[in-house]
Every structure is written in C-alpha cells, then in structure tokens.
N, C-alpha and C positions, 0 to 999 in steps of 0.2 A: 504493500500500500504506500509506504514511504517512497519507494522508487517511482511509483506511478505519479505521485504528487510532484516529485522532482522533475520528472520528464515533462509533465504538463506545464510546470513553471518555466522550464527552459524553452519549451516550444513557444510559450507566450512571449517571453523576452526576445527570442529570435525574430518572431513575427513583428513585434513592436519596433525592433531595431531596423528591420527592413523597410517598414513604413516611414520611419523617421529619416533614414538616409535617402529616401526617394523624394523628399520634399525639396522644393525649389526656393532659393533665396531671392526675394523680389527686390529690385533696385530701380531707381529712375535713371541711373547712368547707362549709357550705351555700352560702356566697358569699364571694368575695374582692373587695375594692374597692381601687383605686389612686386616691389623691387627694393634693393638695398644691398647690403654686404655683411659678411661675417669677417671680423678683423681681430687677429690675436697677436700680441706682442710680448716678447721676452726682453727684459731690459736690465742693464747693470748701471747703477748710478753711484756717484761719490758725494752727493749733496742733495738735500731736499729742495724741491722746486716749487715755484708758483706757476700754475694754479693747482698743482698737485704733482704727484709722481707718475711716471709711466706715460700714457698716451696724452695727458694734458700738461706735461711739463713745458715751461717756457723759460723762466730765468730763476737762478738760485735764490734760496732764502738765507739771508744773513743770520748769524755770523758764519764765517768760514769754518767748516769742519777740518780738524787737523789730525785726528787719530781714528782708527777703525772706521774709515769713511765709506767703503764700498758695500752695497747691498744688491741682491739679485731678486727680481720679482717678475710677475706677469700681469697682463692687463687685456681685457676684451671689451672695454666700455665703448670703443669706437663703433662696435657693431650697430647697424642701423637698419630700420625698417620703414618703408614709405608706402602709402596706399594712395594711388591716383584714381580719380574719377573722371571719366571722359563723357561729356554730354549731360543732359540731352539738349536738343535745339529748342529754343524758345520760339523762334520764327525763322524765316529764310536767311536772315542776316545776323542772328545772334545765337551764340552757343555758350553753355556754361560748363564748368568743370570744377575740380577742386583737388586738394592734396593735403595729406596728413603725414608727418614725419617724426619718428622717434629715434633717440639713441639711449644710452645707459649711463649718462653722466649726472643722474639725479641723486647722487649720494648712494649710501649702502643701507640695506635693510638691517638695522641694528648696529651695535658697536662691539660686539663680542668677537671671539676668535674665529667665528664662521661667517661674519658679515661680509668679509672681503670677496666672497664668492656669491654674493647676493646683491648685485648692482640694481639700482632702481631706475626704471624708465624715465626719460625726460622728453617732454614735448618740445620739438624744435620748430616745426612749421605747421600751420593750420589755416588754410585760406580757400576762398571761393574765387574762381576766375569767370569773368563775363567777357566774352570775346566777340568783338564786332569788327569785321574786316581786318585791318592791320593794327588795331588797337586792342589791348587787353587791360581790363580793369580788375585788379587783384585786391580783394577785401579780406582782411584777416592778418595773421602773424606771418611775416615774410622778411627776407633780408633787406636791410636798408641799402640804397644804391651805393653807399660808401664801401660796401664789402665788394672788393674787386678781384684781381687775380689771386689765385691760391697756389702756393708752392707745392710741388709734387713730393709726397711722402705717404707711405702706408702706416707709419708709426704715429703721425700727427695729422689726423683728419678733422675731427671736431675742433681741435685747437691747433690750427695750422702753424707751421714754422714761422716765428716772428710775430705771432698774434699777440697784440698788446705789449710787444717787447721789441720789435724792430720794424715799425712802419706798417704792419698789417693791421687794419682797423675795420670797423663795421660790426653791426650786431642785428639781431632779429627783434622786430617790434610789431604790435598790432597797429594797423592803419590802412590807408588807401594807397595803392601803388599803381601807376599808369605806365604801360609800356607801349610805345608807338613806333612802328617801323616806318621810317621816313624815306626809304629807298624807292625811287621810281623804277619802273620796269626797264630791264636791260642795263642797269647801273653796274659798274665794275666794283664799286665800294658800297658796302651795306652801312646804313646809318640808322641808329636807333636812339630815341629819346626816352628817358625814364624819369618820372617825377614821383616822389614819395612824400606823403603827409602822414605822420604817425606819432604815436604816444611819446610825450616828453617824460624823461626819467632823470633822476639824479640821486646821489648817494645819501643825502640827508637834508633836512630833518624829516620828521613825520613818519608815516607808514610807508616803508619802502616796498612792501609787497603788494598792498592793495591800492590805496590812493591817498592823496594828501601830502605827498612829499614835494620837494622843491620843483620838480618838473611839472606835474599836473597842476600845482598851485599857481603857476604862471598863466594858466588857461590858454596857453599857446602850444601848438604841436611842434615837433621837429619837422623841418622842411629840407628836402634835398632834391637836386636836379643833376642828371647825368647824361652825357652824350657819348655814344660808342660808335666807332668806325671799325670795320673789319673786312678782310678779304680771306682767301684760303691760306695765305702765308703770314699775315700779320693782323694784329688788332690793337686798338688803343682807346683810351677813354679819359674823360675829365669829369670830376664830380665837385659839387659845391654843397656845403651844409650850413644851416643856421638853426639856432634854438635859443630859448630863453628860460631861465630858472628864477623862481621866487624863493630865495634862500631861507626865509623865515617859515615857509610852509603855509598850508591852508589854515585860515582862522587866526593867524598871528598878525599883529600890527607892528610894522617896522618900516622905516623910511630908507630909500636908496639901497635896497637889499637884492636887487635883481642882478643876474649874471648872464651875460650873453655868450653862448658857445658858437664857434665857427670852425670850419675846416675846408681845405681844398686838397684835392688828390689828383694825381696823374698816374696812369698805368699803361703798360704796353707789353706785347708778346710778339715775338718773331720766330717763325719756324722755317728753316732752310736746311733740309736734310743734308747731313745727319745731325745738325746743330739746332738747339732750341734755347732761347733766352727770354726771360720774362721778369717783371718786377713792378714796383710802384714806389712813389714818393708822396708823402703827405705832410702838411703842416697844419696846425690847428691850436685852438685854445679852449679849455674847459669843455672837452668832449670825452671825459672819462667813461661816460655811459656807452660810448662807441669803442671802448678799449683804447682810446687815445691817451696821451700823456703816460704811457706805460701803465694803463688801468688805474690811474690816480684821479681822485675827485678834488678839484680845487680850481682857483683862478690861475691856471698854469698853461703856458704855451710850450709846445714841443714840435720837433720835426723828426721824422723817421723815414727810412727807406730800406728796401731790400731788393736783391737781384738773385736769380737762380739761373745758372747755365747748365745745359744738358747736352750730352753727346751719345748718340745711338751707336754702340759697337756692332750690334746686329739688330734684327727685328725684335728680338726678345730682351736683349740686355742694353741698359742705358745707365750712364753715370751722371750724377748731378753734383753741383757745388752751390750751396746757398750761403750768401753773406748778407747780413743786415745789421742796422744800428739805429738807435734813437737817442736823442738828447733833449732834455727839458731845461727850461730856464731855472737855474739853481736857486736864485733868490725867491722866485715865485713858489718853487717846491717847498722851501723851508717855511715861507710865510703861510702856506696852506697846511703846515704840519704833516707833510708827506715826506718821503725819504728817497725815492728813486730819481737819480740825476741823469744817469746815462746807462745804456745797455748795448752790448755788442754780441753778435751771435754768428757762428760759422758752422755749417753742417755739410760735410761730404757724404755721399750715399751712393749705393749701387742697387738698381732695381731690375727685376725680371718679371716679364708678363707673358702669359700663354693663355689666350682666350679669357675666360672669367677668373682665372687664377693669377695671383701676383705674389711677389716676395720682395722684400728689400731689407738691406742692412744699412745703418747710418750711425754716425757719431755726431752728437750735438755737443758743442762746446760753447759756453756762454759766460760772459763776464759782466756783472752788474756793479755799478758805482752808486753808493748811497751816502746820505748825510752831509753835514757841513764840512767834515774832514775828508769827504770823498773816499770812503773805504771801499775797497774792491773785494767782491766775492765771486769766486769761480766755481762752475759746476760742469760736470760731464755726464752724458748719458750715451751708452752704447745700446742700440736697439736692433732687434731682428723681428720682422713682422711678416705674416702671411695673410692674404685676403682672398675671399671668394665672393665674387659679385653675382647677383642674381636679379 
C-alpha cells in the first residue's frame, strides 16, 4: 500500500512538472537577449589598494607596507550579466527597448570567514530606450557621456585601469540621455551627438543614498554634451560637463555655499594593424562624483591623462602598455581636507583571445603622492585572468 501511494505521488509530481515546463513566458518584447561574461582573476599584491583589492584595485592605500607585504588571493566580482529587451514598435517610426545590467561589486554577504565567496549583486544599468529614426532617447540609469575610452584589461573591467586614478573618469546616473546620429548618407566620417541631463550627486552633507545631499539640494541636474567622430580606423570625441552643488544640503540656511563643478575631456583611438593606440585627457574641478580629482570631494581642480598602446603579435596574442597620471592642485586638496596630490600608474600586459575565451596577465605598478609633505606610497599587483563571454 505504501509503495502504491509513493508511485501515485511520483506520477502526480511528474505530470505537474511536465505541465509547468510546457508553459510559455509572455513578454511584450520582440526578443530578449542574455549576455555578459564570467571573469576570474588570481592576483598577488604587496599593498592594499583603493577601491579594494583584486579586480577593483586602482592606487595604494597609505602608509607604505615594509614587512611581510605580499599576499595571494582570487576574485570573480567582474562577472557580469545583462538582459536586453528588443521592441516592441509603438508605431511605424518609433520602437522601444531596454537593458538591465548587473555585476558583483555590491559588497559581500556577511563579514565572516565565508563571506568572501558570497559576493552581492550590484545594479549597474537600468534604462528604457525610445528610438525614432536616428535619435535614441534613453531614460533611466546609464553612463554619463564623460565615460569615454576604456583601457583593455581582463583583470580590471568594472574598475578600468586608471579609473579615478589616472585620467579615466565618468560614472552611471539616473537621467535622460539623447543620442543622435548626425551622419548624412554616404559620409566617410560618422558623427554622433550625445546630451545627458541626470541626477546631481555629491559627497556631503545630508542623505547620500536617498536624497537631500548637496547635489539634489541645488535643484539642478548634471549636464553634459559630447561629440564623437569615427571611421573604421580611428575615433575621437570631446565632452563638456557642468553641475552645481548646494553644500549646506536641503533644508539648511546658508549664504554663498554653492559649488560649481566643471570638466572637459578629449579622447581618441587609432587602429592601424598591427598597432592600436588609445587614450584620453581631462581637466576639471569639483567632479569627485564622476571619479574626478582622484575620487576626492572638494573644491579641487585636477588634470589627468592616460594612453595605452597595443601590438598584435598574431591574431590571438596582443601586448599592451598602459601609462597614466593625474595631478591635483595641492593647496586646494589640503584646504578640502583631502590627501591625494598626484598619482602615476604603469601597466604592461599580455592578452590572448580565441572566440569567446580570453586570458591575460598584467603587472600594475602605481605610485600615489599624498599630504602636505608629499609622501609617496607604492603598490604592485600581478594578475592573471580568464574570461568567457556569452
């Protein structure tokens, strides 16, 4: 009797599972795509880094370690998943879509001895696209136009080489972004205009997570405009940025407490097989929310630049050398009670690609200069990474 009941129960469960798996998922999109990559890195470091160790290391954390410096670890937080929605059409001239993207730099689940293997997902992008002819209206969280060329590295993807450390700037914000293709038919050079109007942010005071901090308290958004020109062999762009902060925050009464942030950036990339060279230069003031001024918040002006040269030995093997530096106004840094005066980074690397698979080894060497006495702190990271793109 017991065997009969078990058999009936199993039969019911199997039949229910068959019905469940046969159900269709309904969506308004004409197509849904899942894409991203799995990225794993083994690294050897001799100093703790900002914004963390491993795949988000940028510049060393003072003071300089002098004994028992080296440690070996692994990291998979660059791993990324994106879901793209294509369609539907609203009418003959208008189509909508969207995108959601996650990685795993949202911290760790817990603080104990096992939390390091339990990375927390982090929302990167979430936007809706409305496409009319040559113009796309993007509403939601997307990259600011200031985020330009990205150095090649499988060890530093979410935190690219030089990010907030050597002239690589730009961040993700909720807002409205307009992309317009200005190229007439038959043109040899493609021209695109990008305009962004998005959330104002700043480091203090008030509620930095929700609202009420210095950025939203100004009641003015960040505004950027960018022009891109490109062909099959080269591309270049210029970007301008403006914003305003109310330093006393929402609900406070203070006179002459506004702070204007501004930035200008130029970037370029040239590919002439077997050589590739790319880079950018920016200068700006009070744009720490965009990872400017070496990610410092204050009335500080700085200038940074980086360049990466590559040489393809074969179709699969390519060598790169990255060099970047940024320098801030020392007096302004000290007045803002910040510390970072100058940073220099060099990264030679070797990369292999075969279809969706990739591998690279690199050595990151960085020297940070801090404080009134300009103390130098050096840090090294040796990293080996493997990636599978899907």
